[in-house]
C-alpha positions in Angstrom: 13.1 -118.9 13.6 12.4 -115.6 15.3 14.1 -113.7 12.5 12.0 -115.6 10.0 8.8 -114.8 11.8 9.8 -111.1 11.9 10.5 -111.2 8.2 7.2 -112.8 7.4 5.3 -110.4 9.6 7.1 -107.5 8.0 6.2 -108.7 4.5 2.6 -109.2 5.6 2.4 -105.7 6.9 3.8 -104.3 3.7 1.3 -106.3 1.7 -1.6 -105.0 3.8 -0.3 -101.4 3.4 0.1 -101.8 -0.4 -3.4 -103.2 -0.6 -4.8 -100.4 1.5 -3.0 -97.8 -0.6 -4.3 -99.5 -3.8 -7.8 -99.6 -2.4 -7.8 -95.9 -1.4 -6.6 -95.0 -4.9 -9.6 -96.6 -6.6 -11.8 -94.1 -8.4 -15.2 -93.5 -7.0 -18.4 -91.9 -8.4 -19.3 -88.5 -7.0 -22.6 -86.8 -7.5 -22.7 -83.0 -7.9 -24.4 -80.0 -9.3 -22.4 -77.1 -10.9 -25.2 -74.6 -11.3 -26.9 -73.2 -8.3 -28.2 -69.7 -7.1 -28.8 -68.2 -3.7 -29.7 -64.8 -2.1 -26.3 -63.6 -3.2 -27.9 -63.0 -6.6 -31.4 -64.0 -7.8 -32.0 -67.2 -5.8 -34.6 -67.2 -3.0 -32.7 -68.9 -0.2 -29.7 -68.6 2.1 -26.6 -70.4 1.0 -26.5 -72.5 4.2 -30.0 -73.9 3.6 -29.1 -74.7 0.0 -25.9 -76.5 1.0 -27.8 -78.4 3.6 -30.4 -79.5 1.1 -27.8 -80.9 -1.3 -25.8 -82.6 1.4 -28.9 -84.2 2.9 -30.0 -85.4 -0.6 -27.0 -87.5 -1.5 -24.8 -85.0 -3.3 -21.0 -85.0 -2.7 -20.2 -81.7 -4.3 -22.0 -78.5 -5.3 -21.0 -75.1 -6.8 -22.8 -71.9 -5.8 -22.8 -70.0 -9.1 -24.4 -66.6 -8.5 -24.5 -64.1 -11.3 -21.4 -61.9 -11.6 -20.7 -62.3 -7.9 -18.9 -64.4 -5.3 -20.2 -64.8 -1.7 -17.7 -62.5 -0.2 -17.7 -59.1 1.5 -20.8 -57.7 3.2 -24.3 -58.0 1.7 -27.7 -57.6 3.3 -30.8 -59.2 2.0 -34.2 -57.6 2.6 -36.7 -60.4 3.1 -39.9 -60.2 1.0 -43.1 -59.6 3.0 -44.6 -62.6 1.2 -45.5 -65.0 4.0 -43.6 -67.8 2.3 -40.3 -65.9 2.7 -41.2 -64.5 6.1 -41.8 -68.1 7.3 -38.6 -69.3 5.6 -36.6 -66.6 7.5 -38.2 -67.7 10.8 -37.2 -71.3 10.0 -33.7 -70.1 9.2 -33.4 -68.2 12.4 -34.8 -71.1 14.5 -32.5 -73.6 12.8 -29.3 -71.7 13.0 -29.9 -69.5 16.0 -29.2 -65.9 16.8 -25.5 -66.5 17.4 -25.2 -67.4 13.7 -27.9 -65.2 12.1 -27.3 -61.4 11.9 -30.4 -59.4 11.1 -32.2 -56.2 11.8 -35.6 -54.6 11.4 -35.5 -51.2 9.7 -37.7 -48.1 10.2 -40.1 -49.5 7.5 -40.5 -52.7 9.5 -38.5 -54.7 6.9 -36.3 -57.6 8.0 -32.8 -57.4 6.7 -30.4 -60.3 7.0 -26.6 -60.2 6.6 -25.6 -63.0 4.2 -22.9 -65.5 5.2 -19.9 -65.6 3.0 -18.3 -68.6 1.3 -15.6 -68.7 3.9 -18.2 -68.6 6.7 -20.6 -71.2 5.5 -18.1 -73.5 3.9 -16.6 -75.1 7.0 -20.1 -75.7 8.4 -20.9 -78.3 5.7 -17.7 -79.5 4.1 -16.4 -82.9 5.2 -13.3 -84.5 3.8 -14.3 -87.2 1.4 -18.0 -86.6 1.9 -19.0 -83.2 0.8 -17.3 -80.4 -1.1 -18.3 -76.8 -1.9 -16.6 -75.3 -5.0 -16.4 -71.6 -5.2 -17.8 -70.7 -8.6 -19.6 -67.9 -10.6 -22.0 -67.5 -13.4 -20.4 -65.0 -15.7 -23.6 -63.2 -17.0 -23.2 -61.3 -20.2 -25.4 -60.4 -23.2 -25.3 -59.2 -26.8 -28.2 -57.2 -28.2 -30.5 -58.4 -25.4 -29.5 -62.1 -25.9 -28.5 -63.7 -22.6 -25.0 -65.3 -22.7 -24.1 -67.0 -19.5 -20.9 -69.1 -18.8 -20.2 -70.8 -15.5 -16.6 -70.8 -14.2 -16.0 -73.6 -11.7 -13.3 -73.3 -9.0 -12.5 -69.6 -9.3 -10.3 -67.7 -7.0 -11.7 -64.2 -7.6 -14.6 -62.7 -9.4 -14.5 -62.6 -13.1 -16.2 -59.6 -14.8 -18.2 -60.1 -18.0 -16.1 -59.1 -21.0 -18.7 -58.1 -23.5 -18.1 -58.1 -27.3 -19.5 -57.2 -30.7 -21.3 -60.5 -31.4 -22.7 -63.5 -29.6 -19.6 -65.5 -30.6 -17.2 -62.7 -29.5 -18.9 -62.3 -26.1 -18.6 -66.1 -25.5 -15.0 -66.2 -26.7 -14.0 -63.2 -24.7 -15.4 -64.6 -21.5 -13.9 -68.1 -22.1 -10.5 -66.4 -22.8 -10.8 -64.5 -19.5 -11.4 -67.8 -17.6 -8.3 -69.2 -19.3 -6.3 -66.2 -18.1 -7.7 -66.7 -14.6 -6.6 -70.4 -14.7 -3.1 -69.4 -15.8 -2.9 -66.6 -13.2 -3.7 -68.8 -10.3 -2.3 -72.1 -11.6 -5.4 -74.0 -10.5 -7.8 -76.3 -12.3 -10.8 -74.3 -13.6 -13.4 -75.3 -16.1 -15.9 -73.1 -18.0 -19.1 -74.4 -19.4 -21.6 -72.7 -21.7 -25.0 -72.5 -20.0 -28.4 -73.2 -21.5 -27.7 -72.2 -25.2 -31.4 -72.2 -26.0 -32.3 -69.7 -23.3 -33.8 -66.9 -25.3 -32.5 -68.9 -28.2 -29.4 -66.7 -27.8 -26.6 -69.1 -28.8 -26.9 -70.8 -32.2 -25.2 -74.0 -33.4 -22.8 -72.0 -35.6 -21.7 -69.9 -32.6 -21.0 -73.1 -30.6 -19.1 -74.7 -33.5 -16.9 -71.6 -34.0 -15.8 -71.5 -30.4 -12.1 -72.1 -29.5 -10.8 -74.0 -26.4 -14.2 -74.9 -25.0 -15.2 -78.5 -24.1 -18.3 -78.2 -21.8 -21.9 -77.2 -22.2 -25.3 -78.0 -20.7 -27.1 -80.6 -22.6 -29.8 -80.4 -19.9 -30.6 -77.4 -17.6 -33.4 -77.7 -15.0 -34.7 -74.2 -15.4 -38.2 -74.2 -17.0 -37.4 -71.3 -19.3 -34.3 -72.6 -21.1 -35.9 -74.5 -24.0 -33.9 -77.7 -23.8 -36.3 -79.4 -26.3 -36.1 -76.5 -28.8 -39.1 -75.7 -31.0 -40.2 -75.8 -34.6 -37.4 -73.4 -35.5 -34.6 -74.4 -33.1 -33.1 -77.8 -32.5 -32.9 -79.3 -29.0 -29.7 -79.0 -27.0 -29.1 -82.7 -27.3 -29.2 -82.6 -31.1 -27.1 -79.4 -31.0 -24.5 -81.5 -28.9 -24.3 -84.1 -31.7 -23.8 -81.5 -34.5 -21.2 -79.7 -32.4 -19.2 -82.9 -32.0 -19.5 -83.8 -35.7 -18.0 -80.4 -36.6 -15.4 -80.6 -33.9 -14.1 -84.0 -34.7 -14.1 -83.4 -38.5 -11.9 -80.4 -37.7 -9.7 -82.1 -35.2 -11.0 -80.2 -32.3 -11.5 -81.9 -28.8 -14.8 -83.5 -27.9 -17.6 -81.3 -26.4 -18.8 -82.8 -23.2 -22.4 -82.5 -21.9 -23.5 -81.6 -18.4 -26.9 -81.8 -16.7 -27.5 -79.1 -14.0 -30.2 -77.7 -11.8 -29.8 -74.0 -12.4 -31.8 -73.8 -9.2 -33.3 -70.5 -8.0 -36.5 -71.4 -6.2 -36.5 -73.4 -3.0 -40.0 -72.6 -1.6 -42.3 -73.2 -4.6 -42.1 -76.4 -6.5 -43.3 -77.4 -9.9 -42.8 -77.1 -13.6 -43.0 -73.2 -13.4 -40.2 -73.0 -10.9 -36.4 -73.6 -11.1 -36.0 -76.2 -8.4 -33.1 -78.2 -7.0 -32.7 -81.9 -7.8 -33.6 -82.0 -11.5 -30.2 -82.6 -13.1 -26.7 -83.5 -12.0 -23.4 -85.1 -13.1 -21.7 -88.2 -11.8 -17.9 -87.9 -11.9 -15.5 -90.8 -11.6 -12.5 -89.4 -9.7 -9.8 -90.6 -7.3 -10.6 -88.1 -4.6 -13.3 -85.6 -3.7 -11.4 -82.5 -4.5 -11.9 -79.7 -7.0 -8.6 -80.7 -8.7 -9.5 -84.3 -9.0 -13.1 -83.7 -10.1 -12.0 -81.2 -12.8 -9.2 -83.4 -14.1 -11.7 -86.3 -14.4 -14.2 -84.1 -16.2 -11.5 -82.9 -18.6 -10.8 -86.5 -19.4 -14.5 -87.2 -20.0 -14.9 -89.4 -17.0 -18.4 -88.4 -16.0 -22.0 -88.7 -17.2 -25.1 -86.5 -16.9 -28.3 -87.6 -15.4 -31.9 -86.5 -14.5 -32.5 -89.7 -12.5 -30.9 -92.7 -14.1 -27.9 -94.1 -12.2 -25.3 -96.4 -13.8 -23.8 -99.3 -12.0 -21.2 -99.6 -14.7 -19.8 -97.4 -17.4 -16.7 -98.6 -19.3 -15.0 -97.9 -22.7 -12.5 -100.7 -23.3 -11.2 -102.0 -26.6 -13.4 -99.6 -28.5 -16.5 -101.0 -26.8 -18.8 -98.8 -24.8 -20.7 -100.7 -22.1 -23.3 -99.6 -19.6 -25.3 -101.2 -16.8 -28.2 -99.4 -15.2 -29.1 -99.5 -11.5 -32.6 -101.0 -11.7 -35.8 -100.4 -9.8 -38.9 -102.6 -9.6 -41.5 -102.1 -12.3 -39.1 -99.9 -14.3 -37.8 -100.6 -17.8 -34.9 -99.0 -19.7 -34.2 -98.1 -23.3 -30.5 -97.8 -24.2 -29.6 -96.0 -27.4 -26.1 -95.8 -28.8 -25.9 -92.6 -30.9 -23.2 -91.3 -33.1 -22.1 -90.4 -36.6 -20.2 -92.2 -39.4 -17.3 -90.3 -40.9 -18.3 -88.1 -43.8 -22.0 -88.4 -43.3 -22.6 -85.3 -41.2 -25.7 -86.5 -39.5 -26.2 -88.2 -36.1 -28.1 -91.5 -36.0 -29.0 -94.2 -33.6 -26.5 -97.0 -34.2 -28.3 -99.5 -31.9 -31.1 -99.6 -29.5 -31.8 -102.1 -26.6 -34.8 -102.6 -24.3 -32.6 -103.7 -21.4 -30.8 -102.6 -18.3 -27.4 -103.3 -19.8 -25.9 -103.1 -23.2 -22.6 -102.8 -25.2 -21.7 -101.3 -28.5 -18.4 -101.7 -30.5 -17.1 -98.6 -32.1 -15.5 -99.1 -35.6 -12.9 -96.9 -37.2 -15.4 -95.6 -39.8 -17.3 -93.8 -36.9 -16.6 -90.3 -35.6 -17.9 -91.1 -32.2 -20.5 -92.9 -30.1 -22.4 -91.9 -27.0 -25.1 -93.6 -25.0 -28.5 -92.3 -23.9 -30.5 -94.2 -21.3 -34.2 -93.5 -20.9 -36.2 -94.9 -18.0 -39.9 -95.7 -17.9 -39.9 -94.0 -14.6 -41.4 -90.5 -14.6 -39.2 -87.6 -13.4 -40.4 -86.5 -10.0 -40.4 -82.8 -11.0 -40.1 -82.5 -14.8 -39.9 -79.5 -17.1 -40.9 -79.0 -20.7 -41.7 -82.4 -22.3 -38.8 -84.1 -20.6 -41.1 -86.4 -18.6 -38.9 -89.5 -18.0 -35.6 -89.9 -16.1 -32.6 -90.1 -18.4 -28.8 -90.3 -18.4 -26.2 -89.4 -21.1 -22.7 -90.7 -21.3 -20.0 -88.6 -22.9 -19.0 -89.3 -26.6 -16.2 -91.7 -27.2 -13.9 -92.0 -30.2 -12.2 -95.0 -31.8 -8.6 -95.5 -30.7 -6.1 -97.6 -32.6 
């Protein structure tokens, strides 16, 4: 009897252990921003303050992506004499204390502050399973005055801009350099094309001609990047569809879409400023680690948002289903967008005024994606993008 009791107890413990392991391996949704700037380049705030803002506002991961630089080595920032920045520095000093903040006043009565490096500020905010800071860089290049910017996420050293003899060649050279970096360090790294309509520098044909690239910004929160396009240039969302039509017709992988802040300005808020909190991605991953997040993104297991949250997102048996987290006095429009094989033009396959909907993909369709538009106004909009939205990734028919 005692032996039987011990055996039953042992089985029960094993059962609980297996269940716990199974539970811990379940994938979770993590909120993050992969485009952020600080005093290390042209942002107007210290990296610690920025990290604190994101962590305090419900993000689980963030990448500081300063232009052609990593937060390493010694750099001193001269604080502007504008009262906004003088007061911000005083708040920084009062918050973190003189033991943390290193500063001096020079002979011209200018305040100079030594910036904290990634290795210094990272342990102050990172928490296992709660908040992750990913070392990253915005590779900032140009061709004939046209800005060509590519973010590299999870880099191990600075990547210099590679240049080139055309817009396409500059992009491809930099993407190839990121690929070399990935191979050199044997670590997961992704590159994504930033704000293609910024200065209308990157055209649709350039995007279509790219090799080995799967990520670009369908939404960027900077007020000068022209997400919506104009009379002569298509929006980044429509560009996304045409890219995928061309890619899939030529047996290339799907192009995935990100929403990002591209935040620079932390003291002035409004449509003329590049603020935090405008756009982000939600990644479904098994752990909060750079490797897990990047692997999930490469598998398309994420969506982009400017405010809409999904309670459910599944693609099973060639059916795409979404369910929206609802709010009082708020309605939702759910559009399933794609293209039929051989037609070459995107269209809305189906539209629902609801907080949940499903759409079955047939084998005569190249792909389908879902856009959810809320009746709720964005709290800090840019351009004519007044309402909160979310975009799933495109899905293709599987036999």
